[in-house]
N, C-alpha and C positions, 0 to 999 in steps of 0.2 A: 750552881746556876739554878734558877727557878725550875719547877717541874715541867714536864712535857705538856701540861694542860694549858700553857700560855697560848693565847690566840695570836699574839703578835710579839715580835722582838724589835725593839728600837735600838739600833746600834749607833753608838756615838764614838767615832774615832777621835782620839785626842793627841795633839802634839803641842805642848806649850800653850794650853788654853785655860790656865787657872782663872783668868779674869772673866771668862764667859761660861765655864762648865756648869756652875751652879744654876745659872739662868736657863741653860739648855735642858738640864735634868728637870728643873721645876716645870718647864713647859710640857714635858712628857707626863709628869706626875699629875698635872691638871686635866689630863684627858679623861673622857667618860668611860672609855674602855678600861676595865679593871684587870682583866686577865692578860697582863703583858709583862714582859721582862725588859729591863733596861740593861744593855750590855755596853759598858764603857771599856774601850781598849786603848791603853796608853802606849804610844809608839816611842818609848824611851824619851819622854819629855825631859827637858833641862830645868824646868821650873817645878812648882809644887802641885802640878796637875794630878799626879798619881796619888799624893797624900790626900788631896781634896776628894778624889774619886773614892778612896777607901773610907773617908769620913762620911760621904753621902751614902755609901753602901751599908755602913754600920747603922744608919738610921732608917733604912728602907730595904726590906727583904726582897724586893723586886729587882734590886740593882746587883749586878755582878760585875766585877772588875777583872780584866785581863791585862797583863803588862808584857811588853816585849823588851828583851834585853838590849836590843840594838834597833836603831831607827831604820825602818825599811820602806817607809812611805805609806800613804793612805791605802793604796791598792793591796799591799801585803797585809796590812792590818784588817782590811775588810774581808779578804779571803779567809784569814784565820778565824775571824769572828763569825762569818757566815757558816762555817763548819760547826761552830760551837752553839750557835743560836738554836733555841728549841721551839720558837713560835711557829704557828702554821704559816705565817708570812712575816717578812721583815721589812724594815724601813731604815734607811741611813739618815742620821740627823747630823748636820754640821754643827759643831759646838758653838759657832759664832752666830747661829740663827735659831730662833725658836721653831716650834712646829704648829701647824694648824690642826684642828680637831681630826683625829683618826678613828674615833669610836662611833 
């Protein structure tokens, strides 16, 4: 994961969101706040969401991918990710919706 100097952690819980994940990540990457981490947590998706998450992480050092072996729902995924996030504050982003400016 990115270092502890991140001002913010944007958490994107994913379950079968391969068609919208790239757009959600792009909306975070366009933010003016540069010291942030993007944490994608895949909740045992049945589609190619996890593969896409790894592809996005390979092209951007601010992205970290976590994956769960079994589907436990959004609440479980959020609890795990909140413990791992290193930003001074965090925001959850639903992968089907973009984000407004946070910087």
